[in-house]
N, C-alpha and C positions, 0 to 999 in steps of 0.2 A: 210363765218364769223359765228361763233359758238353764239349760242344764249344761255342766261345766265339760262332760266326757260326751264323746260320739258312742255309737254302737259297740264300735270296737275299744273303746277306754282310751282313746287319743285325746289329748286336750283339745279343746276349740280354740281358735284366734289364730293371732299372728305368732308363728313360733320365733321367728327371727326378732322381733320387737321385744318380746319376752325374755328371750336370750341375750339382746343387747342391754335391756333393763337390769338384768341380773349381773353381765357382765361389768357395766358402769358401776353398779353398787359393790360388787366384788372388789374394785381398785381401791376402796376406803375401809370396808367391813370385811375381816376376813369371813368366809363362808364355809368352813370346813374344807373338803378337799378340793375346792373351786376357788380358795384364795387366790389373789392375785389374776385370776380369769383369764379369758383367751385373748390372745393380741388381737390387733385390728386387721391382720393377714389372714388370720383363721375365721374371723366374722366374715371379711369378705369372699373368703373361699367357700365357706357355708353358705352364702347367699348366692353365688354365681350357680352353684351345683343344686341348690334349691329352686330357684326360678327356672334355669337352663337346662337341668339334669334331662328333663325328660327328652328335650329336643337332640341333647348331644347323644343320649342313649341310641335313639332312632338313627341319628346321622352316622353313627358309627357301625351300627347294626348293617345298615345300608350300604356304605360305603368303604367300610373297614379294609377290605382288602385290597383298595386302591390309594391308601393313605401309608402305604409304605415308603414311599418317596419323601413324604413330609416328614415322616419318623426319622429319616437318615438325617435330613437337613436339621431337624431340632437336635438331634444327638449331636451333630457335629459341632453346634455352637454351645451346648449345656454340659 
């Protein structure tokens, strides 16, 4: 028998699929404070941070001081 929670009481399984299913359902059925659900941009940002966040954190920690030029270029366009 599989348990639903890990030892730290986190839910097991694919979080993004569960959140996407709940977001799709909340578009038709109001689910309390979650009615309307997150937009596609929010779900995409969450997916990128979930799957690539560790690599981005490591990269910024190692090369963060050298990224000043890229930040200036980004700020010029945004």
